[in-house]
C-alpha positions, 0 to 999 in steps of 0.5 A: 957796504962796498962793491968793487971799484970804490971810485965806480958806484955803478959797477955791481948789482947794488950801489955802495952806501955810507962814506968809503975811504981810500987807502990813505983813510980820507973819505970818498963820499958815495952818490947816497951820502951825497943824497943824504947831505943834500936832503939835510941842507934842503930840511934847513932851507925849508926851515929857514923859509918857514921861519921867515914867513912867520916872522913877515907875519909878525911883522905885518908883511902878510901879502909877502908871507903868503906869496912865499908860503904859496910857493912852499906849499907848491913844492910840498904838494909835488913831493912823493913822500915814499918808504923807500925810494927806488926808481919811481916818482923821483925828481930829476936834478932839474926839478930839484934845481928849480925847487931849490931856487924857489926856496932860495928866492923867498929867503932872499926876498923875505930877508931883505924885507925883514932887515 
């Protein structure tokens, strides 16, 4: 779905979604497409951290695994899972950045520990 100017997602009563193409056929990602992509990446980072936590427990690093798990549980407790996301209970960019950094920091710590 697209409305009006392909370079302006805010020029209509509803936003564009999916990937639009320019006259040459090159994709023009829309904000919602980028949100999907970021969500998939976030899921991969969470899976990576959960995998490293399990490996750390198996290798006897319970204290470090528990610390990483506590950070991950903090993030999960603060998620507002909704059937449809509109404009309520959404994280801002700063919150996403802080939580992504927390996940990345734990991944790096456990990865270094498990080498």
